[in-house]
N, C-alpha and C positions, 0 to 999 in steps of 0.2 A: 504494500500500500504506500502511495506517495504522501509525503507530508510537506506542506508549504507553510513557512513561518517567516516572521519579520525579524530582521536583525537591526532595525533602526532606520534613521534618516540618512539619505545620501549625503547631505551636507555635513554630517558628523563623521563620515569615514575619511581617513587621511588620503590625500592624493598621492598616488604612486607608491604606496606602502601597503603591507599586508596586515590583516587582522585575523586572529584565530577565533573560530566559532566552533563550539561543540554542541551537537544536537542529534537526537535519535540514534546514538551510537556512531556518529560520524565526526571526524576532526576535519574541519574545512578551513582553507586559507582563502580569504576574500580580499580582492584587490580592486581599488577604484582607479581607473585611468580616465581622467576628465569626467564625463558623465556616464561612462560605461562601467559595469561591474562584472568581474570574473571570479569564479569560485572553483577551486580545484582541491583535491585531497591535500591535507596539510603535511603528510609524511612523505619525505623523499623516498623514492623506491629503491635507492641504493643504500642509504644509511639511516633512514627514518628520522632525519633532522626536520625541524619545523620549517616548512616553506614560507609560512607567514613572516618569519624572521629574515627571509632573504631579500636581496636587492632586486628591483625591477629594472630591466633594460629592454626598451621597446615592448614587445609582447611576450617576453620571457621573464621568469623569476629564477634567480640563481640560488641554489642550495647554499646555506651558510657554512656547511661542514666541508664538502669536498668540491664545490663549484659546478655540480651538474646544473643544467638549465632546463626548465620545463616551459612549454608553450602554454600561455594562459587560456587560449581558446580550445586547445585540443588535449592538453595534459601530456602530450608526447615529449620525451626528452630530446633536447636539441644539442646537448653536450654530455660527454662522458664524465664520470664513470657510470652514470645511470643508463640503463638500457630498457627499462620497463616504464610504461606510462603511469600516471596517477589519475584517479577519477576526476571527472568534470561534472559540475552540478549546474542546474538551471538557476540563473540569477535574473531577477526582474526588478525594475523600478516602476512603482505606481504612485502617482501623486507625491513624489519625493521620498517615498518609503521603499526600502530595499527588502526583497523577499527572496528566499532560497527554497528550492524544492529538493528533497532527498527521498530515497526509497527507505521507508521505515520498516521495522520488524513487524511481521504479521502475526 
């Protein structure tokens, strides 16, 4: 079953930086790039570091531990040592409020 929930106002999210959200058994790294929101799994697939703590370069976030980079739109790794993608979550903005959708436990 899908769960849609609010994480707050778009204006309250930092520009170009990550925020970690935990909900329904998921750890999610949320990034604001101008007025767009991207949400990917927060754990690096190589070393399980928090991607929310990484630096954003264009449309990639760099893992703070070993430098792997993940595409914010696809979750695919763009740089080694990671070779596996991270999950991507639906992120929407409605009337200035940011919503995420995850697959909850049934």
